[in-house]
C-alpha positions in Angstrom: 119.8 124.4 26.6 122.4 123.5 29.2 121.1 119.9 29.4 121.3 119.6 25.6 124.9 120.9 25.6 125.9 118.4 28.4 124.3 115.5 26.6 125.9 116.4 23.3 129.3 116.5 25.0 128.6 113.2 26.7 127.6 111.4 23.5 130.3 113.0 21.4 133.3 112.6 23.8 135.1 110.1 25.8 132.1 109.2 27.9 131.3 107.1 24.9 134.7 105.6 25.4 137.1 108.4 25.2 140.0 106.7 26.9 142.2 105.0 24.4 143.9 101.7 25.3 146.2 102.1 22.3 146.8 100.8 18.9 146.7 102.1 15.4 145.6 100.3 12.2 145.4 102.8 9.4 143.8 101.8 6.1 143.2 103.4 2.7 140.0 105.3 2.2 138.4 102.6 0.1 135.0 101.0 0.5 134.9 98.0 2.7 132.4 95.1 2.7 130.5 94.3 5.8 131.5 90.8 7.0 129.1 88.8 9.2 131.3 89.5 12.1 132.5 93.1 12.0 136.1 93.8 13.1 137.4 90.2 13.2 141.0 89.3 12.3 144.5 90.7 12.3 145.6 89.1 15.6 147.5 86.0 16.5 146.1 82.4 16.6 146.1 82.7 20.4 142.7 84.6 20.3 141.0 81.8 18.2 139.7 78.9 20.2 138.5 76.0 18.1 137.6 73.3 20.6 134.1 73.2 22.0 133.7 75.7 24.8 132.8 74.6 28.3 129.4 75.7 29.4 131.1 76.9 32.6 132.1 80.5 32.4 135.3 81.8 33.9 137.6 78.9 33.0 141.1 79.7 31.8 141.6 78.2 28.3 145.2 79.2 27.7 147.9 81.7 28.6 151.1 83.1 27.3 153.6 85.9 28.1 152.8 89.3 26.7 155.3 91.1 24.5 157.2 94.1 25.9 154.9 96.7 24.2 151.8 94.9 25.6 153.2 94.9 29.2 153.0 97.2 32.1 156.5 98.6 33.0 157.6 97.2 36.4 155.3 94.2 36.5 157.0 90.9 37.5 154.8 89.0 35.1 152.7 90.1 32.1 150.4 87.4 30.9 147.9 87.2 28.1 144.7 85.2 29.0 142.0 83.4 27.0 139.0 82.3 29.0 135.4 81.2 28.8 132.5 83.6 29.2 128.9 84.2 28.3 127.6 86.4 25.5 126.2 89.4 27.3 123.8 90.2 24.5 121.8 87.0 24.5 122.8 86.0 28.0 123.4 82.3 27.2 125.9 81.5 24.4 129.4 80.3 25.6 132.1 82.5 24.1 135.9 82.9 24.5 137.2 86.3 25.7 140.8 87.5 26.0 142.5 89.7 28.6 145.7 90.2 30.6 147.1 89.6 34.1 149.8 91.7 35.7 151.6 90.6 38.9 153.7 92.9 41.1 157.3 92.4 42.1 158.0 90.6 45.4 156.6 87.7 47.4 152.8 87.5 47.6 151.0 87.6 50.9 149.8 84.3 52.3 146.3 85.0 51.0 147.7 86.1 47.6 148.1 89.5 46.0 145.1 91.7 46.5 143.4 91.7 43.2 142.2 94.7 41.1 140.0 94.5 38.0 140.9 97.2 35.4 138.1 98.1 33.0 139.3 99.9 29.9 137.7 102.6 27.8 136.9 102.8 24.1 139.5 101.4 21.7 137.2 100.5 18.8 135.6 97.3 17.6 138.4 95.8 15.6 140.2 92.8 17.1 143.5 94.6 16.5 142.4 97.3 19.0 142.2 94.8 22.0 144.4 96.2 24.8 146.1 92.8 25.2 147.2 93.1 21.6 148.1 96.8 21.3 149.1 97.6 24.9 148.2 100.6 27.0 149.0 104.2 26.3 151.5 105.9 28.7 149.1 107.6 31.1 147.3 104.2 31.6 150.6 102.5 32.1 151.5 105.1 34.7 148.2 104.6 36.5 148.4 100.8 36.5 152.1 100.9 37.5 151.2 102.8 40.6 148.8 100.0 41.7 151.4 97.4 41.0 154.0 99.3 43.1 151.4 99.4 46.0 151.3 95.6 45.9 148.2 94.9 43.9 147.8 92.4 41.1 145.7 93.6 38.1 143.5 91.5 35.8 141.9 93.1 32.8 139.4 91.9 30.1 139.6 93.0 26.5 135.7 92.6 26.5 133.6 90.4 24.4 134.5 90.5 20.7 137.8 92.5 21.0 140.6 90.2 19.9 138.3 87.2 19.9 135.6 86.0 17.5 132.5 88.1 17.0 131.7 91.8 17.0 132.4 93.8 20.1 129.0 95.1 21.3 130.2 98.7 21.8 128.9 100.4 25.0 126.5 97.6 25.9 127.0 97.3 29.6 126.1 93.6 30.3 128.6 92.1 27.8 131.4 94.2 29.4 130.2 93.2 32.9 130.2 89.5 32.1 133.6 89.7 30.5 134.9 91.4 33.5 133.4 89.0 36.0 134.7 86.0 34.1 138.2 87.2 33.8 138.2 87.5 37.6 137.0 84.0 37.9 139.5 82.7 35.4 142.5 84.3 37.1 141.4 83.4 40.6 140.8 79.7 39.7 144.0 79.1 37.7 146.6 78.8 40.4 147.9 82.4 40.3 148.8 83.9 43.8 145.7 86.1 44.0 143.3 87.0 46.8 139.7 85.9 46.7 138.5 89.5 47.1 138.6 92.0 44.3 138.1 95.8 43.8 137.0 97.0 40.4 138.6 100.0 38.7 137.4 101.8 35.6 137.8 105.1 33.7 135.4 106.8 31.3 133.5 104.2 29.3 135.4 101.6 31.4 134.0 103.4 34.5 130.5 102.7 33.3 131.5 99.1 32.7 133.0 98.9 36.2 129.7 100.1 37.7 127.8 97.6 35.6 130.1 94.8 36.7 129.3 95.4 40.3 125.6 95.6 39.5 125.5 92.3 37.6 127.7 90.4 40.1 124.9 89.3 42.4 122.9 87.6 39.7 125.7 86.4 37.3 128.7 85.8 39.6 127.6 85.6 43.2 130.8 83.6 43.9 133.0 86.6 43.4 133.8 88.7 46.5 133.8 92.4 45.3 134.9 94.8 47.9 134.5 98.1 46.2 134.3 100.1 42.9 136.6 103.0 41.8 135.5 105.1 38.8 136.8 108.3 37.2 135.0 110.2 34.4 132.0 108.0 34.6 129.1 108.5 32.1 125.4 108.5 32.9 123.2 107.8 30.0 119.5 108.6 29.9 116.9 108.3 27.2 116.6 112.1 27.0 120.2 112.2 25.8 119.1 110.9 22.4 116.8 113.9 21.7 119.4 116.3 22.9 122.1 114.8 20.6 119.9 114.9 17.6 118.8 118.4 18.2 122.1 120.0 19.0 124.9 118.0 17.3 127.1 120.2 14.9 125.8 119.6 11.4 128.1 121.4 9.0 131.4 121.3 10.8 134.1 118.7 10.4 133.5 116.5 13.5 136.1 113.9 14.5 133.6 112.8 17.2 131.5 111.2 14.5 133.6 108.1 15.0 131.6 107.3 18.2 128.4 107.4 16.2 129.9 104.9 13.7 130.8 102.6 16.6 127.2 102.8 17.9 125.9 101.8 14.5 127.8 98.5 14.7 125.9 97.8 18.0 122.6 98.5 16.2 123.6 96.0 13.5 124.0 93.4 16.1 120.7 94.2 17.8 118.6 94.4 14.7 119.4 92.0 11.8 117.3 94.2 9.5 119.3 97.3 10.3 121.2 98.6 7.2 123.7 101.3 7.6 123.3 102.4 4.0 119.7 103.4 4.8 121.0 106.2 7.0 124.5 107.0 5.5 125.2 108.6 2.2 127.2 106.4 -0.2 130.3 108.6 -0.4 130.6 108.4 3.4 130.2 104.6 3.7 133.9 103.8 3.3 134.7 105.9 6.4 131.8 104.6 8.4 132.8 101.0 7.5 136.4 101.7 8.4 135.6 101.1 12.1 136.0 97.4 11.2 139.7 97.8 11.0 140.6 101.3 12.3 141.1 101.9 16.1 139.3 104.8 17.7 142.3 107.2 17.8 143.0 106.8 14.1 139.3 107.1 13.2 139.3 110.6 14.5 142.3 111.5 12.4 140.7 109.9 9.3 137.5 111.9 9.7 139.4 115.1 10.1 141.6 114.3 7.0 138.6 113.8 4.7 136.6 116.6 6.2 133.5 114.6 7.2 130.5 116.4 8.7 127.2 115.1 10.2 125.2 116.5 7.2 127.7 115.0 4.8 127.3 111.6 6.5 123.8 111.0 7.5 120.7 111.0 5.2 118.6 110.9 8.4 119.3 110.3 12.1 119.9 106.7 12.9 117.6 105.1 15.5 120.1 105.3 18.4 117.4 104.7 20.9 117.5 101.0 19.9 120.9 100.8 21.6 120.2 102.9 24.7 118.6 100.1 26.6 121.8 98.1 26.4 123.8 101.0 27.7 122.0 101.3 31.0 123.2 100.2 34.4 121.4 97.2 36.0 121.2 99.1 39.4 122.6 102.1 41.2 122.1 100.5 44.5 125.4 98.8 45.1 126.2 96.4 48.0 129.8 97.8 48.0 131.2 101.3 48.4 131.6 103.4 45.2 134.4 105.9 44.5 133.7 108.6 41.9 136.5 110.9 40.8 135.6 113.9 38.7 137.7 116.6 37.0 136.2 120.0 37.4 137.0 120.9 33.7 136.0 117.5 32.3 134.4 118.3 28.9 133.8 114.7 28.0 131.7 113.5 30.9 131.0 116.9 32.5 130.9 117.3 36.3 127.2 118.1 36.2 126.6 114.7 34.5 128.7 112.8 37.0 127.1 114.7 39.9 123.7 113.4 38.7 124.9 109.9 38.7 126.3 110.3 42.2 123.1 111.9 43.5 121.1 109.1 42.0 123.4 106.4 43.5 123.2 108.1 46.9 119.4 108.3 46.6 119.3 104.6 45.7 121.2 103.8 48.9 124.7 103.3 47.7 127.7 104.4 49.8 129.5 106.9 47.6 132.8 108.6 48.1 132.7 111.5 45.5 135.8 113.7 44.8 136.0 116.8 42.6 139.5 117.7 41.3 139.8 121.4 40.5 141.5 122.2 37.2 141.8 118.6 36.1 140.1 117.3 33.0 138.7 113.9 31.8 142.0 112.3 31.4 144.2 113.9 34.0 141.7 113.3 36.8 142.6 109.6 36.5 146.1 109.8 37.9 145.2 112.8 40.2 142.6 110.6 41.9 145.2 108.1 43.1 145.8 110.2 46.2 142.3 109.4 47.2 141.6 106.1 45.5 144.6 104.2 46.9 143.4 104.8 50.5 139.9 104.0 49.4 140.9 100.7 48.0 143.0 99.8 51.0 140.0 100.5 53.3 137.8 98.5 51.1 140.1 95.4 51.2 140.5 96.0 55.0 136.7 96.1 55.6 136.8 99.5 57.3 134.9 102.6 56.4 135.7 104.2 53.0 134.5 107.7 53.8 131.2 108.0 51.9 130.0 111.6 51.6 126.5 111.5 50.3 125.5 114.1 52.9 128.2 116.5 51.8 128.8 116.1 48.1 131.5 118.3 46.5 129.6 119.3 43.4 
């Protein structure tokens, strides 16, 4: 029963992307049609690239300054980026992806500012939810500002389909990894004062994307010099989670977490052209389910609460979530670089036991893991609490010295 509870919490909570990068886009509770590309529109022309895309991924296509609400306080420069990448679902189609670059105040070192890649958590699938369009919530701003003040530059992808054309493949790890790797390439090759080395940071769903980024680097972007990976609140999906979720999910209670299920349904639509949401969702609930096309994750939770939506009132039968699970897996747990995992002891979204299993599996696979357990901190607050340990870890990773792996003495 304990495993079931843990998996339900994982699937229902921020492990499925529970950190919000910001943005609201409320709509009326009316039925919406399902356009060919779900979630497109509502952003500026910057995000639309009409010329033929280069077959070379990681090329900067255009840049412009970010507005104040999209910027990180204290950054010397806040820049919106559009760059070429590869569709992570089919592995071959050239696409455009957006993101941001944030430079610290001061004179860069001769080798350029040491570079961090920030991998964000769930915002939704609508273009208007892209972090480079909405900006970051205060606790993310606080976190990123700390890195800037320590002399690091930060580059961040919005991920495939967020802001740009196409549907964001929610929770699929390879698309996020390709988007992350190509924004690094684009920033490093465009004349900005940045180091050739990079450390990857991520929280919650973004922590999973960060781990996947390091895992895909050797095959997709061997030219990128990754020095380490820092994660907090990292999820660990297994096929057994599907059975647990379907058996133990609340059925007759109003459940704001249903929004995560709705986002996963959009991934299933991309993977299976024959998948029809209406085959699984009752007609009265369809307007809310379809609202993920324009409503960002935070407001979706409020919308579900407002209309009193329950699982039994939404689904005629359980959707085939297992069709999406393969896309949510990590390519490997054997990393060539050190891995930092920060865990809040009262994390209810990606529970400590779940994160411990990932750490144990990564250690068994041969990775060097530095695991930290923060007593009395939860899923969100562990992020900034971890800075006391992650800042020295990153400095050591860039310096090429030991990062203090503790696989032989884990804190869990």
